[in-house]
C-alpha positions in Angstrom: 79.3 11.9 9.0 77.9 14.8 7.5 77.0 12.5 4.5 75.1 10.2 7.0 73.2 13.0 8.6 72.1 14.4 5.5 70.9 10.9 4.4 68.9 10.2 7.4 67.4 14.1 7.0 66.3 12.9 3.2 64.9 9.7 4.6 62.6 11.3 7.3 61.4 13.7 4.8 60.6 10.9 2.4 58.8 9.0 5.1 56.9 12.1 6.1 55.9 12.5 2.7 54.8 8.9 2.2 52.5 9.0 5.3 50.9 12.3 4.3 50.3 10.9 0.8 48.8 7.6 2.4 46.6 9.8 4.8 45.4 12.0 1.8 44.5 8.8 0.0 42.4 7.6 2.8 40.5 10.8 3.4 39.9 11.1 -0.4 38.5 7.5 -0.8 36.4 7.5 2.3 32.9 7.3 1.9 30.7 10.6 1.6 27.8 9.3 3.2 26.9 7.7 6.6 25.8 4.0 6.5 22.4 2.9 5.4 21.1 0.8 8.2 18.1 -1.7 8.6 17.6 -3.2 11.9 14.7 -5.7 13.1 14.8 -6.5 16.9 12.4 -9.2 18.0 11.8 -10.3 21.7 10.1 -13.7 22.4 9.8 -16.3 25.0 9.2 -19.2 22.7 9.1 -20.1 19.1 7.2 -17.7 16.9 6.8 -17.0 13.2 6.3 -13.4 12.3 5.5 -11.6 9.0 6.8 -8.0 9.0 6.9 -5.3 6.2 10.0 -5.4 4.5 12.0 -2.3 2.9 11.3 -1.8 -1.0 13.7 0.0 -3.3 12.4 2.9 -5.2 11.0 3.9 -7.7 9.8 0.2 -8.4 8.9 -0.9 -5.1 10.6 -4.0 -5.4 12.2 -5.9 -2.4 15.4 -3.6 -1.5 18.7 -5.1 -2.3 19.6 -4.1 1.1 17.5 -6.8 2.6 20.0 -9.3 1.2 22.7 -7.8 3.6 20.5 -9.0 6.6 22.4 -11.0 9.0 21.8 -12.3 12.5 23.7 -9.5 14.6 22.7 -10.6 18.3 21.1 -13.4 19.8 20.2 -13.6 23.5 21.7 -17.3 23.3 23.7 -19.4 21.1 21.0 -22.0 21.3 18.2 -19.9 19.6 17.4 -20.8 16.1 16.5 -18.2 13.5 15.5 -18.7 9.9 14.3 -15.9 7.8 13.4 -15.4 4.2 10.8 -13.1 1.8 7.6 -14.4 1.1 4.3 -13.4 -0.7 1.1 -12.7 1.1 -2.5 -11.5 0.2 -1.2 -8.2 1.5 2.1 -8.0 -0.5 6.1 -8.9 0.2 6.8 -9.8 3.8 9.7 -10.7 5.8 9.1 -14.1 7.4 11.2 -14.6 10.6 11.1 -18.0 12.6 12.9 -17.6 15.9 12.9 -19.5 19.1 14.1 -16.4 21.2 15.5 -13.0 21.4 17.4 -11.8 18.2 18.3 -8.7 16.2 18.8 -8.9 12.4 20.9 -6.1 10.8 21.8 -4.8 7.4 24.4 -2.3 6.9 25.6 -0.7 3.6 27.7 1.8 2.6 28.5 4.5 -0.3 28.9 1.6 -2.8 24.8 1.1 -2.4 24.4 4.6 -3.8 27.0 4.0 -6.7 24.6 0.9 -7.6 21.4 2.9 -7.1 21.9 6.3 -9.0 18.4 7.3 -8.8 18.6 7.6 -5.0 17.1 9.9 -3.5 14.0 10.0 -5.6 12.6 13.2 -4.2 14.8 16.3 -3.4 15.2 17.3 0.4 12.7 20.4 0.4 11.0 21.7 3.5 7.4 20.7 3.4 8.0 17.6 1.1 9.1 15.2 4.0 6.2 13.1 3.6 7.5 12.1 0.1 9.8 8.9 0.2 13.2 9.5 -0.7 15.2 6.1 -0.2 12.9 3.3 0.8 9.2 2.3 1.2 7.6 -0.3 3.2 5.7 -3.1 2.0 2.2 -4.3 3.1 0.8 -0.8 3.3 -2.9 -0.1 4.1 -4.0 2.1 1.6 -1.8 5.3 1.4 -1.1 5.6 4.9 1.7 4.9 7.2 0.0 1.6 8.4 1.2 -1.4 7.5 0.0 -5.3 7.8 1.9 -7.6 10.1 1.3 -11.4 11.3 2.2 -13.3 14.3 1.8 -17.0 14.9 2.8 -18.6 18.3 1.3 -20.1 21.3 -1.4 -18.2 23.2 0.9 -17.3 26.4 4.0 -16.1 24.6 4.3 -12.1 24.2 6.1 -10.8 21.3 7.7 -7.4 21.0 9.0 -6.0 17.8 11.2 -3.0 16.8 12.0 -2.0 13.2 14.4 0.8 12.2 15.8 2.0 9.2 17.9 5.1 7.9 19.8 6.5 4.9 21.9 9.6 4.6 23.6 11.8 1.7 25.2 14.9 2.2 22.1 17.2 1.9 20.2 15.3 4.6 19.0 11.8 6.0 15.4 10.0 6.0 14.3 7.6 8.7 11.3 5.0 8.4 10.7 3.5 11.8 8.2 1.6 13.7 5.8 3.6 15.9 5.5 2.4 19.5 2.0 1.3 20.9 2.7 2.5 24.2 3.2 -1.0 25.6 6.8 -0.7 26.2 9.0 2.2 27.4 11.4 1.9 25.0 11.3 3.7 21.6 9.8 2.0 18.6 8.7 -1.1 20.4 5.5 -2.6 19.7 3.7 -5.6 21.0 2.1 -8.0 18.2 -1.1 -10.0 18.8 -1.9 -13.5 17.3 -3.0 -13.3 13.6 -3.2 -10.4 11.2 -2.8 -6.8 12.6 -1.6 -3.4 11.6 1.2 -1.4 12.8 2.5 1.9 12.3 5.7 3.5 10.6 7.2 7.3 10.9 8.7 8.9 8.1 11.1 11.4 9.3 13.6 13.8 7.3 16.5 15.7 8.6 18.3 18.4 6.6 22.2 18.9 6.8 
């Protein structure tokens, strides 16, 4: 009887040690940083072709590897058709989206992205240097401002609204590059597009941890 009690006692201790070891391993292997996110939301009542600024990897300002992670995250209806790709325009690289209805495209990456991009962040987190890009740029920039080109092709009666959000973080801080609302919608970062070429604004914001 004593041997049986002693056996169960040792077995219990062993199980506790194994559980503790596994938990410790999970903690040690967890990502140090919050996910990198890139989201494009489009609201349209009819077929629309849209060219939008696309994220660029630094320092070479090539189309960001993150763009290849883009997937359809949400659709208003399963019947909505969506096609998207990267194209060249007179203003630079653009994300071309053809959609027949409301859709959200989203890309998410974790710590592995930083392991493959050891140069990030390009510039340090120093107060007063918030306007210097750290993780990404946006294409189709007008001069050196935060104004960028965009294009819309649809029927004259169709109103198209767009929201673009992006963000990346490390243990020192984070950077967000988001579209600026044009005041046509109460929701943050939404802007209404007009037919043809036009300009839209982005705001780069930096937080410190």
